[in-house]
ModelCIF file with pLDDT and N, C-alpha, C, O atoms, coordinates in Angstrom:
data_MODEL
#
_entry.id   MODEL 
#
_entity.id                         1 
_entity.type                       polymer 
_entity.pdbx_number_of_molecules   1 
#
_entity_poly.entity_id                      1 
_entity_poly.type                           'polypeptide(L)' 
_entity_poly.nstd_linkage                   no 
_entity_poly.nstd_monomer                   no 
_entity_poly.pdbx_seq_one_letter_code       MLGSMFWFFEYQFTVLPVLLTIPVFLLLGLLIPCMMYDNAAKCSVVEQLRDAQ 
_entity_poly.pdbx_seq_one_letter_code_can   MLGSMFWFFEYQFTVLPVLLTIPVFLLLGLLIPCMMYDNAAKCSVVEQLRDAQ 
_entity_poly.pdbx_strand_id                 A 
#
loop_
_entity_poly_seq.entity_id 
_entity_poly_seq.num 
_entity_poly_seq.mon_id 
_entity_poly_seq.hetero 
1 1  MET n 
1 2  LEU n 
1 3  GLY n 
1 4  SER n 
1 5  MET n 
1 6  PHE n 
1 7  TRP n 
1 8  PHE n 
1 9  PHE n 
1 10 GLU n 
1 11 TYR n 
1 12 GLN n 
1 13 PHE n 
1 14 THR n 
1 15 VAL n 
1 16 LEU n 
1 17 PRO n 
1 18 VAL n 
1 19 LEU n 
1 20 LEU n 
1 21 THR n 
1 22 ILE n 
1 23 PRO n 
1 24 VAL n 
1 25 PHE n 
1 26 LEU n 
1 27 LEU n 
1 28 LEU n 
1 29 GLY n 
1 30 LEU n 
1 31 LEU n 
1 32 ILE n 
1 33 PRO n 
1 34 CYS n 
1 35 MET n 
1 36 MET n 
1 37 TYR n 
1 38 ASP n 
1 39 ASN n 
1 40 ALA n 
1 41 ALA n 
1 42 LYS n 
1 43 CYS n 
1 44 SER n 
1 45 VAL n 
1 46 VAL n 
1 47 GLU n 
1 48 GLN n 
1 49 LEU n 
1 50 ARG n 
1 51 ASP n 
1 52 ALA n 
1 53 GLN n 
#
_struct_asym.id          A 
_struct_asym.entity_id   1 
#
loop_
_ma_qa_metric.id 
_ma_qa_metric.mode 
_ma_qa_metric.name 
_ma_qa_metric.software_group_id 
_ma_qa_metric.type 
1 global pLDDT . pLDDT 
2 local  pLDDT . pLDDT 
#
_ma_qa_metric_global.metric_id      1 
_ma_qa_metric_global.metric_value   85.92 
_ma_qa_metric_global.model_id       1 
_ma_qa_metric_global.ordinal_id     1 
#
loop_
_ma_qa_metric_local.label_asym_id 
_ma_qa_metric_local.label_comp_id 
_ma_qa_metric_local.label_seq_id 
_ma_qa_metric_local.metric_id 
_ma_qa_metric_local.metric_value 
_ma_qa_metric_local.model_id 
_ma_qa_metric_local.ordinal_id 
A MET 1  2 64.00 1 1  
A LEU 2  2 62.00 1 2  
A GLY 3  2 62.00 1 3  
A SER 4  2 71.00 1 4  
A MET 5  2 76.00 1 5  
A PHE 6  2 76.00 1 6  
A TRP 7  2 73.00 1 7  
A PHE 8  2 75.00 1 8  
A PHE 9  2 74.00 1 9  
A GLU 10 2 75.00 1 10 
A TYR 11 2 75.00 1 11 
A GLN 12 2 80.00 1 12 
A PHE 13 2 84.00 1 13 
A THR 14 2 91.00 1 14 
A VAL 15 2 95.00 1 15 
A LEU 16 2 95.00 1 16 
A PRO 17 2 93.00 1 17 
A VAL 18 2 94.00 1 18 
A LEU 19 2 96.00 1 19 
A LEU 20 2 96.00 1 20 
A THR 21 2 97.00 1 21 
A ILE 22 2 97.00 1 22 
A PRO 23 2 97.00 1 23 
A VAL 24 2 97.00 1 24 
A PHE 25 2 97.00 1 25 
A LEU 26 2 98.00 1 26 
A LEU 27 2 98.00 1 27 
A LEU 28 2 97.00 1 28 
A GLY 29 2 97.00 1 29 
A LEU 30 2 97.00 1 30 
A LEU 31 2 97.00 1 31 
A ILE 32 2 96.00 1 32 
A PRO 33 2 95.00 1 33 
A CYS 34 2 95.00 1 34 
A MET 35 2 93.00 1 35 
A MET 36 2 90.00 1 36 
A TYR 37 2 90.00 1 37 
A ASP 38 2 89.00 1 38 
A ASN 39 2 84.00 1 39 
A ALA 40 2 81.00 1 40 
A ALA 41 2 84.00 1 41 
A LYS 42 2 84.00 1 42 
A CYS 43 2 81.00 1 43 
A SER 44 2 84.00 1 44 
A VAL 45 2 81.00 1 45 
A VAL 46 2 85.00 1 46 
A GLU 47 2 83.00 1 47 
A GLN 48 2 79.00 1 48 
A LEU 49 2 82.00 1 49 
A ARG 50 2 85.00 1 50 
A ASP 51 2 82.00 1 51 
A ALA 52 2 80.00 1 52 
A GLN 53 2 75.00 1 53 
#
loop_
_atom_site.group_PDB 
_atom_site.id 
_atom_site.type_symbol 
_atom_site.label_atom_id 
_atom_site.label_alt_id 
_atom_site.label_comp_id 
_atom_site.label_asym_id 
_atom_site.label_entity_id 
_atom_site.label_seq_id 
_atom_site.pdbx_PDB_ins_code 
_atom_site.Cartn_x 
_atom_site.Cartn_y 
_atom_site.Cartn_z 
_atom_site.occupancy 
_atom_site.B_iso_or_equiv 
_atom_site.pdbx_formal_charge 
_atom_site.auth_seq_id 
_atom_site.auth_comp_id 
_atom_site.auth_asym_id 
_atom_site.auth_atom_id 
_atom_site.pdbx_PDB_model_num 
ATOM 1   N N  . MET A 1 1  ? -20.921 -50.787 160.215 1.00 64.00 ? 1  MET A N  1 
ATOM 2   C CA . MET A 1 1  ? -20.552 -50.274 158.864 1.00 64.00 ? 1  MET A CA 1 
ATOM 3   C C  . MET A 1 1  ? -20.199 -48.800 158.508 1.00 64.00 ? 1  MET A C  1 
ATOM 4   O O  . MET A 1 1  ? -19.746 -48.523 157.398 1.00 64.00 ? 1  MET A O  1 
ATOM 5   N N  . LEU A 1 2  ? -20.402 -47.914 159.410 1.00 62.00 ? 2  LEU A N  1 
ATOM 6   C CA . LEU A 1 2  ? -19.606 -46.665 159.357 1.00 62.00 ? 2  LEU A CA 1 
ATOM 7   C C  . LEU A 1 2  ? -18.357 -46.880 159.561 1.00 62.00 ? 2  LEU A C  1 
ATOM 8   O O  . LEU A 1 2  ? -17.486 -46.154 159.083 1.00 62.00 ? 2  LEU A O  1 
ATOM 9   N N  . GLY A 1 3  ? -18.104 -47.954 160.334 1.00 62.00 ? 3  GLY A N  1 
ATOM 10  C CA . GLY A 1 3  ? -16.314 -48.015 160.315 1.00 62.00 ? 3  GLY A CA 1 
ATOM 11  C C  . GLY A 1 3  ? -15.672 -48.623 159.192 1.00 62.00 ? 3  GLY A C  1 
ATOM 12  O O  . GLY A 1 3  ? -14.444 -48.597 159.107 1.00 62.00 ? 3  GLY A O  1 
ATOM 13  N N  . SER A 1 4  ? -16.398 -49.180 158.303 1.00 71.00 ? 4  SER A N  1 
ATOM 14  C CA . SER A 1 4  ? -15.955 -49.446 157.062 1.00 71.00 ? 4  SER A CA 1 
ATOM 15  C C  . SER A 1 4  ? -15.756 -49.085 155.565 1.00 71.00 ? 4  SER A C  1 
ATOM 16  O O  . SER A 1 4  ? -15.166 -49.490 154.564 1.00 71.00 ? 4  SER A O  1 
ATOM 17  N N  . MET A 1 5  ? -16.817 -47.814 156.097 1.00 76.00 ? 5  MET A N  1 
ATOM 18  C CA . MET A 1 5  ? -16.872 -46.609 155.052 1.00 76.00 ? 5  MET A CA 1 
ATOM 19  C C  . MET A 1 5  ? -16.081 -45.600 155.162 1.00 76.00 ? 5  MET A C  1 
ATOM 20  O O  . MET A 1 5  ? -15.757 -45.074 154.097 1.00 76.00 ? 5  MET A O  1 
ATOM 21  N N  . PHE A 1 6  ? -15.434 -44.917 156.648 1.00 76.00 ? 6  PHE A N  1 
ATOM 22  C CA . PHE A 1 6  ? -14.715 -43.994 156.889 1.00 76.00 ? 6  PHE A CA 1 
ATOM 23  C C  . PHE A 1 6  ? -13.428 -44.639 157.627 1.00 76.00 ? 6  PHE A C  1 
ATOM 24  O O  . PHE A 1 6  ? -13.434 -45.641 158.342 1.00 76.00 ? 6  PHE A O  1 
ATOM 25  N N  . TRP A 1 7  ? -12.580 -44.016 157.366 1.00 73.00 ? 7  TRP A N  1 
ATOM 26  C CA . TRP A 1 7  ? -11.165 -44.871 158.127 1.00 73.00 ? 7  TRP A CA 1 
ATOM 27  C C  . TRP A 1 7  ? -11.107 -43.913 159.175 1.00 73.00 ? 7  TRP A C  1 
ATOM 28  O O  . TRP A 1 7  ? -10.038 -44.105 159.754 1.00 73.00 ? 7  TRP A O  1 
ATOM 29  N N  . PHE A 1 8  ? -11.930 -42.671 159.877 1.00 75.00 ? 8  PHE A N  1 
ATOM 30  C CA . PHE A 1 8  ? -11.658 -42.267 160.574 1.00 75.00 ? 8  PHE A CA 1 
ATOM 31  C C  . PHE A 1 8  ? -12.639 -42.020 161.695 1.00 75.00 ? 8  PHE A C  1 
ATOM 32  O O  . PHE A 1 8  ? -12.534 -41.229 162.632 1.00 75.00 ? 8  PHE A O  1 
ATOM 33  N N  . PHE A 1 9  ? -13.839 -43.055 161.335 1.00 74.00 ? 9  PHE A N  1 
ATOM 34  C CA . PHE A 1 9  ? -14.931 -43.370 162.149 1.00 74.00 ? 9  PHE A CA 1 
ATOM 35  C C  . PHE A 1 9  ? -14.480 -44.869 163.552 1.00 74.00 ? 9  PHE A C  1 
ATOM 36  O O  . PHE A 1 9  ? -14.151 -46.031 163.316 1.00 74.00 ? 9  PHE A O  1 
ATOM 37  N N  . GLU A 1 10 ? -14.625 -44.303 164.658 1.00 75.00 ? 10 GLU A N  1 
ATOM 38  C CA . GLU A 1 10 ? -14.014 -45.690 165.405 1.00 75.00 ? 10 GLU A CA 1 
ATOM 39  C C  . GLU A 1 10 ? -15.004 -45.734 166.502 1.00 75.00 ? 10 GLU A C  1 
ATOM 40  O O  . GLU A 1 10 ? -14.939 -44.970 167.465 1.00 75.00 ? 10 GLU A O  1 
ATOM 41  N N  . TYR A 1 11 ? -16.128 -46.833 166.321 1.00 75.00 ? 11 TYR A N  1 
ATOM 42  C CA . TYR A 1 11 ? -17.570 -47.306 167.529 1.00 75.00 ? 11 TYR A CA 1 
ATOM 43  C C  . TYR A 1 11 ? -17.062 -48.023 168.442 1.00 75.00 ? 11 TYR A C  1 
ATOM 44  O O  . TYR A 1 11 ? -16.311 -48.975 168.227 1.00 75.00 ? 11 TYR A O  1 
ATOM 45  N N  . GLN A 1 12 ? -17.480 -47.574 169.701 1.00 80.00 ? 12 GLN A N  1 
ATOM 46  C CA . GLN A 1 12 ? -16.862 -48.104 170.666 1.00 80.00 ? 12 GLN A CA 1 
ATOM 47  C C  . GLN A 1 12 ? -18.628 -48.209 171.859 1.00 80.00 ? 12 GLN A C  1 
ATOM 48  O O  . GLN A 1 12 ? -19.244 -47.255 172.335 1.00 80.00 ? 12 GLN A O  1 
ATOM 49  N N  . PHE A 1 13 ? -18.817 -49.091 171.933 1.00 84.00 ? 13 PHE A N  1 
ATOM 50  C CA . PHE A 1 13 ? -20.295 -49.634 173.072 1.00 84.00 ? 13 PHE A CA 1 
ATOM 51  C C  . PHE A 1 13 ? -19.919 -49.231 174.589 1.00 84.00 ? 13 PHE A C  1 
ATOM 52  O O  . PHE A 1 13 ? -19.121 -49.845 175.298 1.00 84.00 ? 13 PHE A O  1 
ATOM 53  N N  . THR A 1 14 ? -20.510 -48.299 174.880 1.00 91.00 ? 14 THR A N  1 
ATOM 54  C CA . THR A 1 14 ? -20.197 -48.100 176.376 1.00 91.00 ? 14 THR A CA 1 
ATOM 55  C C  . THR A 1 14 ? -21.266 -48.492 177.440 1.00 91.00 ? 14 THR A C  1 
ATOM 56  O O  . THR A 1 14 ? -22.310 -47.853 177.570 1.00 91.00 ? 14 THR A O  1 
ATOM 57  N N  . VAL A 1 15 ? -20.978 -49.465 178.112 1.00 95.00 ? 15 VAL A N  1 
ATOM 58  C CA . VAL A 1 15 ? -22.244 -49.918 178.933 1.00 95.00 ? 15 VAL A CA 1 
ATOM 59  C C  . VAL A 1 15 ? -22.717 -48.705 180.127 1.00 95.00 ? 15 VAL A C  1 
ATOM 60  O O  . VAL A 1 15 ? -23.899 -48.597 180.452 1.00 95.00 ? 15 VAL A O  1 
ATOM 61  N N  . LEU A 1 16 ? -22.116 -48.216 180.457 1.00 95.00 ? 16 LEU A N  1 
ATOM 62  C CA . LEU A 1 16 ? -22.258 -46.884 181.504 1.00 95.00 ? 16 LEU A CA 1 
ATOM 63  C C  . LEU A 1 16 ? -23.630 -46.560 181.281 1.00 95.00 ? 16 LEU A C  1 
ATOM 64  O O  . LEU A 1 16 ? -24.532 -47.325 181.625 1.00 95.00 ? 16 LEU A O  1 
ATOM 65  N N  . PRO A 1 17 ? -23.868 -45.270 180.624 1.00 93.00 ? 17 PRO A N  1 
ATOM 66  C CA . PRO A 1 17 ? -24.980 -44.805 180.014 1.00 93.00 ? 17 PRO A CA 1 
ATOM 67  C C  . PRO A 1 17 ? -26.094 -45.915 179.894 1.00 93.00 ? 17 PRO A C  1 
ATOM 68  O O  . PRO A 1 17 ? -27.240 -45.534 180.131 1.00 93.00 ? 17 PRO A O  1 
ATOM 69  N N  . VAL A 1 18 ? -25.937 -47.030 179.609 1.00 94.00 ? 18 VAL A N  1 
ATOM 70  C CA . VAL A 1 18 ? -26.926 -48.009 179.432 1.00 94.00 ? 18 VAL A CA 1 
ATOM 71  C C  . VAL A 1 18 ? -27.617 -48.439 181.131 1.00 94.00 ? 18 VAL A C  1 
ATOM 72  O O  . VAL A 1 18 ? -28.811 -48.496 181.423 1.00 94.00 ? 18 VAL A O  1 
ATOM 73  N N  . LEU A 1 19 ? -26.605 -48.656 181.911 1.00 96.00 ? 19 LEU A N  1 
ATOM 74  C CA . LEU A 1 19 ? -26.586 -49.044 183.527 1.00 96.00 ? 19 LEU A CA 1 
ATOM 75  C C  . LEU A 1 19 ? -27.297 -47.624 184.650 1.00 96.00 ? 19 LEU A C  1 
ATOM 76  O O  . LEU A 1 19 ? -27.892 -47.622 185.728 1.00 96.00 ? 19 LEU A O  1 
ATOM 77  N N  . LEU A 1 20 ? -26.746 -46.337 183.498 1.00 96.00 ? 20 LEU A N  1 
ATOM 78  C CA . LEU A 1 20 ? -27.315 -45.354 184.705 1.00 96.00 ? 20 LEU A CA 1 
ATOM 79  C C  . LEU A 1 20 ? -29.095 -45.235 184.035 1.00 96.00 ? 20 LEU A C  1 
ATOM 80  O O  . LEU A 1 20 ? -30.097 -44.978 184.703 1.00 96.00 ? 20 LEU A O  1 
ATOM 81  N N  . THR A 1 21 ? -29.035 -45.474 182.761 1.00 97.00 ? 21 THR A N  1 
ATOM 82  C CA . THR A 1 21 ? -31.133 -45.036 182.779 1.00 97.00 ? 21 THR A CA 1 
ATOM 83  C C  . THR A 1 21 ? -31.986 -45.921 182.921 1.00 97.00 ? 21 THR A C  1 
ATOM 84  O O  . THR A 1 21 ? -33.207 -45.791 182.842 1.00 97.00 ? 21 THR A O  1 
ATOM 85  N N  . ILE A 1 22 ? -31.048 -47.379 183.255 1.00 97.00 ? 22 ILE A N  1 
ATOM 86  C CA . ILE A 1 22 ? -32.265 -48.259 184.133 1.00 97.00 ? 22 ILE A CA 1 
ATOM 87  C C  . ILE A 1 22 ? -32.932 -47.888 184.761 1.00 97.00 ? 22 ILE A C  1 
ATOM 88  O O  . ILE A 1 22 ? -34.141 -47.784 184.548 1.00 97.00 ? 22 ILE A O  1 
ATOM 89  N N  . PRO A 1 23 ? -32.221 -47.509 185.928 1.00 97.00 ? 23 PRO A N  1 
ATOM 90  C CA . PRO A 1 23 ? -32.963 -47.268 186.944 1.00 97.00 ? 23 PRO A CA 1 
ATOM 91  C C  . PRO A 1 23 ? -33.749 -45.866 186.848 1.00 97.00 ? 23 PRO A C  1 
ATOM 92  O O  . PRO A 1 23 ? -34.605 -45.673 187.711 1.00 97.00 ? 23 PRO A O  1 
ATOM 93  N N  . VAL A 1 24 ? -33.588 -45.112 186.112 1.00 97.00 ? 24 VAL A N  1 
ATOM 94  C CA . VAL A 1 24 ? -33.932 -43.749 185.863 1.00 97.00 ? 24 VAL A CA 1 
ATOM 95  C C  . VAL A 1 24 ? -35.789 -44.219 184.775 1.00 97.00 ? 24 VAL A C  1 
ATOM 96  O O  . VAL A 1 24 ? -36.733 -43.429 184.800 1.00 97.00 ? 24 VAL A O  1 
ATOM 97  N N  . PHE A 1 25 ? -35.846 -45.522 184.018 1.00 97.00 ? 25 PHE A N  1 
ATOM 98  C CA . PHE A 1 25 ? -36.847 -45.558 183.413 1.00 97.00 ? 25 PHE A CA 1 
ATOM 99  C C  . PHE A 1 25 ? -37.502 -46.482 183.999 1.00 97.00 ? 25 PHE A C  1 
ATOM 100 O O  . PHE A 1 25 ? -38.717 -46.544 183.811 1.00 97.00 ? 25 PHE A O  1 
ATOM 101 N N  . LEU A 1 26 ? -36.788 -47.502 184.926 1.00 98.00 ? 26 LEU A N  1 
ATOM 102 C CA . LEU A 1 26 ? -37.954 -48.084 186.194 1.00 98.00 ? 26 LEU A CA 1 
ATOM 103 C C  . LEU A 1 26 ? -38.453 -47.370 186.801 1.00 98.00 ? 26 LEU A C  1 
ATOM 104 O O  . LEU A 1 26 ? -39.645 -47.550 187.048 1.00 98.00 ? 26 LEU A O  1 
ATOM 105 N N  . LEU A 1 27 ? -37.686 -46.099 187.382 1.00 98.00 ? 27 LEU A N  1 
ATOM 106 C CA . LEU A 1 27 ? -38.739 -45.009 188.308 1.00 98.00 ? 27 LEU A CA 1 
ATOM 107 C C  . LEU A 1 27 ? -40.018 -44.581 187.746 1.00 98.00 ? 27 LEU A C  1 
ATOM 108 O O  . LEU A 1 27 ? -41.048 -44.401 188.396 1.00 98.00 ? 27 LEU A O  1 
ATOM 109 N N  . LEU A 1 28 ? -39.807 -44.368 185.930 1.00 97.00 ? 28 LEU A N  1 
ATOM 110 C CA . LEU A 1 28 ? -40.873 -43.888 185.826 1.00 97.00 ? 28 LEU A CA 1 
ATOM 111 C C  . LEU A 1 28 ? -41.820 -44.495 185.663 1.00 97.00 ? 28 LEU A C  1 
ATOM 112 O O  . LEU A 1 28 ? -42.968 -44.055 185.738 1.00 97.00 ? 28 LEU A O  1 
ATOM 113 N N  . GLY A 1 29 ? -41.271 -46.366 185.242 1.00 97.00 ? 29 GLY A N  1 
ATOM 114 C CA . GLY A 1 29 ? -42.473 -46.694 184.487 1.00 97.00 ? 29 GLY A CA 1 
ATOM 115 C C  . GLY A 1 29 ? -43.270 -47.298 186.186 1.00 97.00 ? 29 GLY A C  1 
ATOM 116 O O  . GLY A 1 29 ? -44.332 -47.854 185.903 1.00 97.00 ? 29 GLY A O  1 
ATOM 117 N N  . LEU A 1 30 ? -43.173 -47.304 186.797 1.00 97.00 ? 30 LEU A N  1 
ATOM 118 C CA . LEU A 1 30 ? -43.417 -47.288 188.483 1.00 97.00 ? 30 LEU A CA 1 
ATOM 119 C C  . LEU A 1 30 ? -44.697 -46.145 188.625 1.00 97.00 ? 30 LEU A C  1 
ATOM 120 O O  . LEU A 1 30 ? -45.894 -46.350 188.421 1.00 97.00 ? 30 LEU A O  1 
ATOM 121 N N  . LEU A 1 31 ? -44.015 -44.858 189.050 1.00 97.00 ? 31 LEU A N  1 
ATOM 122 C CA . LEU A 1 31 ? -44.125 -43.645 188.947 1.00 97.00 ? 31 LEU A CA 1 
ATOM 123 C C  . LEU A 1 31 ? -45.249 -43.346 187.985 1.00 97.00 ? 31 LEU A C  1 
ATOM 124 O O  . LEU A 1 31 ? -46.347 -43.136 188.501 1.00 97.00 ? 31 LEU A O  1 
ATOM 125 N N  . ILE A 1 32 ? -45.150 -43.292 186.629 1.00 96.00 ? 32 ILE A N  1 
ATOM 126 C CA . ILE A 1 32 ? -47.034 -42.522 186.293 1.00 96.00 ? 32 ILE A CA 1 
ATOM 127 C C  . ILE A 1 32 ? -47.523 -43.690 185.807 1.00 96.00 ? 32 ILE A C  1 
ATOM 128 O O  . ILE A 1 32 ? -47.990 -43.587 184.673 1.00 96.00 ? 32 ILE A O  1 
ATOM 129 N N  . PRO A 1 33 ? -47.570 -44.854 186.337 1.00 95.00 ? 33 PRO A N  1 
ATOM 130 C CA . PRO A 1 33 ? -48.703 -45.707 186.449 1.00 95.00 ? 33 PRO A CA 1 
ATOM 131 C C  . PRO A 1 33 ? -49.738 -45.428 187.598 1.00 95.00 ? 33 PRO A C  1 
ATOM 132 O O  . PRO A 1 33 ? -50.943 -45.197 187.696 1.00 95.00 ? 33 PRO A O  1 
ATOM 133 N N  . CYS A 1 34 ? -48.684 -45.565 188.389 1.00 95.00 ? 34 CYS A N  1 
ATOM 134 C CA . CYS A 1 34 ? -49.260 -45.049 190.236 1.00 95.00 ? 34 CYS A CA 1 
ATOM 135 C C  . CYS A 1 34 ? -50.117 -43.428 189.949 1.00 95.00 ? 34 CYS A C  1 
ATOM 136 O O  . CYS A 1 34 ? -51.302 -43.168 190.158 1.00 95.00 ? 34 CYS A O  1 
ATOM 137 N N  . MET A 1 35 ? -49.346 -42.790 189.567 1.00 93.00 ? 35 MET A N  1 
ATOM 138 C CA . MET A 1 35 ? -49.859 -41.408 189.614 1.00 93.00 ? 35 MET A CA 1 
ATOM 139 C C  . MET A 1 35 ? -50.858 -41.251 189.192 1.00 93.00 ? 35 MET A C  1 
ATOM 140 O O  . MET A 1 35 ? -51.666 -40.616 189.869 1.00 93.00 ? 35 MET A O  1 
ATOM 141 N N  . MET A 1 36 ? -51.385 -41.947 187.406 1.00 90.00 ? 36 MET A N  1 
ATOM 142 C CA . MET A 1 36 ? -52.409 -41.743 186.480 1.00 90.00 ? 36 MET A CA 1 
ATOM 143 C C  . MET A 1 36 ? -53.515 -42.676 187.381 1.00 90.00 ? 36 MET A C  1 
ATOM 144 O O  . MET A 1 36 ? -54.693 -42.320 187.359 1.00 90.00 ? 36 MET A O  1 
ATOM 145 N N  . TYR A 1 37 ? -53.211 -43.605 187.995 1.00 90.00 ? 37 TYR A N  1 
ATOM 146 C CA . TYR A 1 37 ? -54.484 -44.650 189.064 1.00 90.00 ? 37 TYR A CA 1 
ATOM 147 C C  . TYR A 1 37 ? -54.861 -43.761 189.919 1.00 90.00 ? 37 TYR A C  1 
ATOM 148 O O  . TYR A 1 37 ? -56.089 -43.763 189.830 1.00 90.00 ? 37 TYR A O  1 
ATOM 149 N N  . ASP A 1 38 ? -54.480 -42.825 190.874 1.00 89.00 ? 38 ASP A N  1 
ATOM 150 C CA . ASP A 1 38 ? -54.589 -42.090 191.955 1.00 89.00 ? 38 ASP A CA 1 
ATOM 151 C C  . ASP A 1 38 ? -55.241 -41.127 190.962 1.00 89.00 ? 38 ASP A C  1 
ATOM 152 O O  . ASP A 1 38 ? -56.386 -41.548 190.801 1.00 89.00 ? 38 ASP A O  1 
ATOM 153 N N  . ASN A 1 39 ? -55.102 -40.334 190.427 1.00 84.00 ? 39 ASN A N  1 
ATOM 154 C CA . ASN A 1 39 ? -55.269 -39.593 189.556 1.00 84.00 ? 39 ASN A CA 1 
ATOM 155 C C  . ASN A 1 39 ? -57.256 -39.809 188.841 1.00 84.00 ? 39 ASN A C  1 
ATOM 156 O O  . ASN A 1 39 ? -58.057 -38.879 188.751 1.00 84.00 ? 39 ASN A O  1 
ATOM 157 N N  . ALA A 1 40 ? -57.466 -40.944 188.550 1.00 81.00 ? 40 ALA A N  1 
ATOM 158 C CA . ALA A 1 40 ? -58.484 -41.527 188.197 1.00 81.00 ? 40 ALA A CA 1 
ATOM 159 C C  . ALA A 1 40 ? -58.979 -42.121 189.033 1.00 81.00 ? 40 ALA A C  1 
ATOM 160 O O  . ALA A 1 40 ? -59.895 -42.703 188.452 1.00 81.00 ? 40 ALA A O  1 
ATOM 161 N N  . ALA A 1 41 ? -59.013 -42.417 190.134 1.00 84.00 ? 41 ALA A N  1 
ATOM 162 C CA . ALA A 1 41 ? -59.412 -42.590 191.368 1.00 84.00 ? 41 ALA A CA 1 
ATOM 163 C C  . ALA A 1 41 ? -60.063 -41.981 192.112 1.00 84.00 ? 41 ALA A C  1 
ATOM 164 O O  . ALA A 1 41 ? -60.830 -42.415 192.971 1.00 84.00 ? 41 ALA A O  1 
ATOM 165 N N  . LYS A 1 42 ? -59.701 -40.434 191.725 1.00 84.00 ? 42 LYS A N  1 
ATOM 166 C CA . LYS A 1 42 ? -60.891 -39.352 192.594 1.00 84.00 ? 42 LYS A CA 1 
ATOM 167 C C  . LYS A 1 42 ? -62.113 -39.406 192.227 1.00 84.00 ? 42 LYS A C  1 
ATOM 168 O O  . LYS A 1 42 ? -63.019 -39.419 193.060 1.00 84.00 ? 42 LYS A O  1 
ATOM 169 N N  . CYS A 1 43 ? -62.373 -39.452 190.676 1.00 81.00 ? 43 CYS A N  1 
ATOM 170 C CA . CYS A 1 43 ? -63.170 -39.739 190.284 1.00 81.00 ? 43 CYS A CA 1 
ATOM 171 C C  . CYS A 1 43 ? -64.258 -40.836 190.431 1.00 81.00 ? 43 CYS A C  1 
ATOM 172 O O  . CYS A 1 43 ? -63.890 -42.010 190.393 1.00 81.00 ? 43 CYS A O  1 
ATOM 173 N N  . SER A 1 44 ? -65.250 -40.611 190.556 1.00 84.00 ? 44 SER A N  1 
ATOM 174 C CA . SER A 1 44 ? -66.253 -42.234 190.324 1.00 84.00 ? 44 SER A CA 1 
ATOM 175 C C  . SER A 1 44 ? -66.374 -42.260 189.176 1.00 84.00 ? 44 SER A C  1 
ATOM 176 O O  . SER A 1 44 ? -66.149 -41.322 188.411 1.00 84.00 ? 44 SER A O  1 
ATOM 177 N N  . VAL A 1 45 ? -66.864 -43.679 188.806 1.00 81.00 ? 45 VAL A N  1 
ATOM 178 C CA . VAL A 1 45 ? -67.100 -44.306 187.463 1.00 81.00 ? 45 VAL A CA 1 
ATOM 179 C C  . VAL A 1 45 ? -68.087 -43.605 186.660 1.00 81.00 ? 45 VAL A C  1 
ATOM 180 O O  . VAL A 1 45 ? -68.051 -43.532 185.432 1.00 81.00 ? 45 VAL A O  1 
ATOM 181 N N  . VAL A 1 46 ? -68.814 -43.186 187.280 1.00 85.00 ? 46 VAL A N  1 
ATOM 182 C CA . VAL A 1 46 ? -69.819 -42.644 186.465 1.00 85.00 ? 46 VAL A CA 1 
ATOM 183 C C  . VAL A 1 46 ? -69.535 -41.296 186.264 1.00 85.00 ? 46 VAL A C  1 
ATOM 184 O O  . VAL A 1 46 ? -70.054 -40.857 185.238 1.00 85.00 ? 46 VAL A O  1 
ATOM 185 N N  . GLU A 1 47 ? -68.685 -40.255 187.100 1.00 83.00 ? 47 GLU A N  1 
ATOM 186 C CA . GLU A 1 47 ? -68.212 -39.024 186.309 1.00 83.00 ? 47 GLU A CA 1 
ATOM 187 C C  . GLU A 1 47 ? -67.336 -39.275 185.255 1.00 83.00 ? 47 GLU A C  1 
ATOM 188 O O  . GLU A 1 47 ? -67.459 -38.549 184.269 1.00 83.00 ? 47 GLU A O  1 
ATOM 189 N N  . GLN A 1 48 ? -66.289 -40.330 185.237 1.00 79.00 ? 48 GLN A N  1 
ATOM 190 C CA . GLN A 1 48 ? -65.457 -40.612 184.232 1.00 79.00 ? 48 GLN A CA 1 
ATOM 191 C C  . GLN A 1 48 ? -66.250 -40.838 182.966 1.00 79.00 ? 48 GLN A C  1 
ATOM 192 O O  . GLN A 1 48 ? -65.898 -40.199 181.975 1.00 79.00 ? 48 GLN A O  1 
ATOM 193 N N  . LEU A 1 49 ? -67.439 -41.795 182.854 1.00 82.00 ? 49 LEU A N  1 
ATOM 194 C CA . LEU A 1 49 ? -67.984 -42.042 182.201 1.00 82.00 ? 49 LEU A CA 1 
ATOM 195 C C  . LEU A 1 49 ? -68.622 -40.727 181.082 1.00 82.00 ? 49 LEU A C  1 
ATOM 196 O O  . LEU A 1 49 ? -68.583 -40.716 179.852 1.00 82.00 ? 49 LEU A O  1 
ATOM 197 N N  . ARG A 1 50 ? -69.220 -39.640 182.067 1.00 85.00 ? 50 ARG A N  1 
ATOM 198 C CA . ARG A 1 50 ? -69.762 -38.573 181.676 1.00 85.00 ? 50 ARG A CA 1 
ATOM 199 C C  . ARG A 1 50 ? -68.904 -37.734 181.433 1.00 85.00 ? 50 ARG A C  1 
ATOM 200 O O  . ARG A 1 50 ? -69.456 -36.844 180.786 1.00 85.00 ? 50 ARG A O  1 
ATOM 201 N N  . ASP A 1 51 ? -67.171 -37.361 181.683 1.00 82.00 ? 51 ASP A N  1 
ATOM 202 C CA . ASP A 1 51 ? -66.574 -37.110 180.798 1.00 82.00 ? 51 ASP A CA 1 
ATOM 203 C C  . ASP A 1 51 ? -66.105 -37.512 179.682 1.00 82.00 ? 51 ASP A C  1 
ATOM 204 O O  . ASP A 1 51 ? -65.466 -36.703 179.009 1.00 82.00 ? 51 ASP A O  1 
ATOM 205 N N  . ALA A 1 52 ? -66.320 -38.984 179.159 1.00 80.00 ? 52 ALA A N  1 
ATOM 206 C CA . ALA A 1 52 ? -66.027 -39.313 177.846 1.00 80.00 ? 52 ALA A CA 1 
ATOM 207 C C  . ALA A 1 52 ? -66.775 -39.209 176.889 1.00 80.00 ? 52 ALA A C  1 
ATOM 208 O O  . ALA A 1 52 ? -66.447 -39.113 175.707 1.00 80.00 ? 52 ALA A O  1 
ATOM 209 N N  . GLN A 1 53 ? -68.433 -39.227 177.601 1.00 75.00 ? 53 GLN A N  1 
ATOM 210 C CA . GLN A 1 53 ? -68.927 -38.464 176.377 1.00 75.00 ? 53 GLN A CA 1 
ATOM 211 C C  . GLN A 1 53 ? -69.045 -37.111 175.871 1.00 75.00 ? 53 GLN A C  1 
ATOM 212 O O  . GLN A 1 53 ? -69.533 -36.907 174.760 1.00 75.00 ? 53 GLN A O  1 
#
C-alpha cells in the first residue's frame, strides 16, 4: 500500500531475519516453561495454596 502512495518507497520482504529468529523463539518457548516448572516444583502444593491466599 505504501508503495503505491509514495514513489520513493520500495518494499522488499527478506526471509533471513525470520529464519534467524525462529530458533531463538523455539529455544525461549522451551526454556521458559521448563524454568517455571522447576521453580514451581520446589514448593509443595500446600505451600503454593497458602501463598495464593
